[in-house]
C-alpha positions, 0 to 999 in steps of 0.5 A, spaced: 434 191 211 430 191 218 427 184 218 434 181 215 437 185 221 433 182 226 434 175 223 441 176 224 441 178 231 437 172 233 442 168 229 448 171 232 445 170 239 444 177 240 437 177 242 432 171 243 427 170 238 421 173 241 426 179 244 429 185 241 425 190 236 427 194 231 424 200 227 425 205 221 423 212 220 418 213 214 417 220 215 416 226 220 411 222 224 410 215 222 415 209 223 415 202 221 416 197 227 417 190 229 410 187 232 410 184 239 410 177 240 412 174 233 419 171 233 424 175 229 427 169 225 420 168 222 418 176 220 415 178 214 415 185 211 407 185 212 408 183 219 411 190 220 406 195 224 406 202 221 406 207 228 404 214 228 409 217 234 404 223 234 398 220 236 400 213 238 395 210 233 398 204 229 396 200 223 398 193 222 396 185 223 399 185 230 400 190 236 407 194 236 413 192 240 412 193 247 418 198 247 414 202 242 414 208 246 422 208 247 422 208 239 417 214 239 420 218 244 427 217 241 425 219 234 421 225 237 428 228 240 433 226 235 431 228 228 438 225 225 436 218 227 432 214 222 433 207 225 433 204 232 435 196 233 434 193 240 438 187 242 439 183 249 447 183 248 449 178 253 457 180 254 455 188 253 450 188 258 454 183 263 460 188 263 456 194 265 452 190 270 458 188 274 460 195 274 466 195 269 465 203 267 467 205 260 469 198 258 467 200 251 473 205 251 477 199 249 481 202 243 479 197 238 478 199 231 470 197 232 470 202 238 473 207 235 469 207 228 462 204 230 460 206 237 460 213 238 457 216 244 455 210 249 450 212 255 448 207 261 441 209 263 438 207 270 434 200 270 426 201 269 421 195 267 421 193 260 416 196 256 414 201 261 414 209 260 419 210 265 424 206 261 422 210 255 424 216 258 430 214 260 432 211 253 430 218 250 434 221 255 440 218 253 439 219 246 437 226 247 444 227 251 447 225 244 448 217 245 449 213 239 448 207 244 444 206 250 445 200 255 440 198 259 442 194 265 440 187 266 436 188 259 440 190 253 442 195 248 438 200 244 442 203 238 440 209 233 443 210 226 442 214 220 439 207 217 438 200 219 445 198 217 448 204 221 445 201 227 446 194 226 454 196 225 454 199 232 450 193 236 455 188 233 461 193 234 459 193 241 458 186 243 465 185 239 468 190 243 465 186 249 468 180 247 475 183 246 474 186 253 472 179 257 477 175 253 483 180 255 480 180 262 480 173 263 487 172 259 490 177 264 487 173 270 490 166 268 497 169 266 497 172 274 495 165 276 500 162 272 505 167 275 503 165 282 504 158 281 511 158 277 513 163 283 510 158 288 506 164 291 500 159 291 
């Protein structure tokens, strides 16, 4: 399911092939996480890396994702999270970057049933310990989704399907908001033209 979800995110254009990452909790101290640098649409089961979130050791053919610290710290602060997906959602990220506050509270069915609490973190460089801390802070505050400006989103769920549903719902809501804003602006322009005010 983790590999299928990463391939789906690539096919939807929600992350580039070498971008994004995902993990699942195996037990209290181990997770399986996607490897660094391997195109997500080519992933196989034995490419996944077994990572110990307590002593930061790992077993696998490849290095774990550069965002492994964000995953590890999140699992340590949230026992109810059993899967994390990270994607580079273009519309959700851009709406946040332009300063449109709480845009995800759009009243859509997706927003009501699939998003939960959304938290916007401060920006920090990808793969950095600083970013991992900021993401964990958002999840510690009860978020289901953490948006990182100019980067993307992290979604935590009870399983992979739950995290995937949240990510797709967030971008669907972003599309709705974007289209609504554009259509309303076009309507305003049309009315100005018809009224001879331009």
